[in-house]
C-alpha positions, -999 to +999 in steps of 0.1 A: +847-888+463+826-876+493+791-891+494+764-862+488+747-851+519+712-863+522+687-834+529+654-853+528+647-890+528+610-904+522+605-941+529+571-957+517+551-926+524+513-930+523+487-903+526+451-908+528+421-885+533+385-890+541+361-873+520+328-880+533+327-917+536+353-922+507+390-927+516+413-912+491+447-923+488+468-894+476+503-911+481+504-947+477+539-954+488+565-929+475+602-932+484+629-908+473+660-890+485+671-853+480+708-846+485+725-811+488+725-790+457+699-812+439+676-793+415+645-816+412+612-810+394+582-830+407+556-834+378+524-852+372+488-847+363+462-829+385+454-853+413+488-872+411+498-864+446+524-835+437+512-809+460+506-836+488+541-848+484+554-812+486+534-806+518+550-836+535+585-830+523+582-792+534+568-802+568+535-786+561+518-821+567+525-856+580+520-888+563+495-912+572+523-941+573+559-944+562+590-925+575+603-889+566+638-878+574+650-842+573+689-847+575+690-873+603+661-864+621+625-883+617+600-857+614+571-880+602+555-877+637+561-843+651+534-821+663+523-789+644+545-767+668+576-788+662+569-788+624+566-750+625+599-748+644+616-771+618+601-751+588+614-718+601+650-732+606+654-754+576+629-747+547+621-719+526+589-718+504+579-700+471+542-703+462+522-696+430+503-667+445+534-652+463+516-652+498+529-619+507+514-598+535+496-568+516+503-543+544+539-549+546+568-534+524+590-558+503+616-553+530+591-563+559+578-591+541+613-605+535+625-598+570+592-615+584+608-650+591+635-635+611+612-622+639+614-658+653+652-656+655+672-639+683+688-612+661+683-576+665+658-556+644+688-538+628+703-571+619+672-584+604+668-553+583+702-554+570+700-590+561+667-585+543+681-555+523+711-578+512+687-605+501+665-578+482+696-566+465+704-602+457+671-608+439+673-575+421+648-553+441+674-528+459+652-500+446+620-514+455+624-522+493+598-499+505+571-508+480+540-528+490+528-558+471+502-537+451+529-514+441+549-543+425+545-563+394+539-599+396+575-608+390+587-584+415+563-599+440+578-632+433+613-620+437+602-608+472+588-642+479+621-659+468+639-633+492+618-643+520+625-680+513+663-673+513+664-650+544+668-679+569+696-695+548+674-727+544+687-761+538+662-767+510+638-744+491+604-757+478+588-738+449+551-746+441+543-735+406+564-705+409+559-692+374+522-700+373+509-664+377+535-649+355+540-642+317+564-663+299+591-636+299+588-628+336+587-666+344+621-670+324+636-642+346+625-659+377+637-693+366+671-677+359+671-666+397+667-701+407+694-715+383+717-690+399+706-701+433+717-736+423+750-723+411+755-711+447+749-744+461+713-742+472+689-772+471+656-765+452+624-786+447+601-773+420+565-787+418+552-778+383+529-789+354+550-767+330+577-787+311+596-754+304+601-749+340+609-785+347+636-783+320+657-761+344+660-789+368+688-816+368+663-845+376+625-848+371+603-870+393+569-879+378+540-890+400+509-906+387+480-918+410+501-912+441+532-934+429+566-923+413+565-935+378+601-924+372+631-907+389 
């Protein structure tokens, strides 16, 4: 049996911040592996380090010490410009507040990451249309965020995360601003993406959301206490 492909590997990751004269250790030595088609939930109380860990795994931040590999490339010490390039090529994000540009249509919000590629505008639009159809918004492509429901906005955000065919998708409290019925519908989209071979990491405090994942990693005081 073939060994699973490692997408992310963190080795003894520490992250400290200075708050005035006080040093705060957000991560105190986290090690983990994420392999292709993993479906992982990261849980823990407020202040446990969940968001800090996601920012490092998603190349939004760098660790104070330790090593972080994305596939076979160590990205722990890359500069901001290099990290931005890595994010655009390999990573998709879905946030609790959707993070859509209000003046753009659903179509243009989804197509936005493609402006950094060499594809033509026509190809970008065609790809964005297919992604919006995939997430159930084929009839809403020209609507702006203020003309969409919360659930529809999150579907647009998922489409934007998918449009570059990322190696891994990070979803930070993806149902946090949604009612339970709409949240369930969003989680069904993630479940389907896993069936199609995608790799997803959820950061959540909601046990119902975490139950969709195949594995849960629990953080406490900057350390993994299970997983």
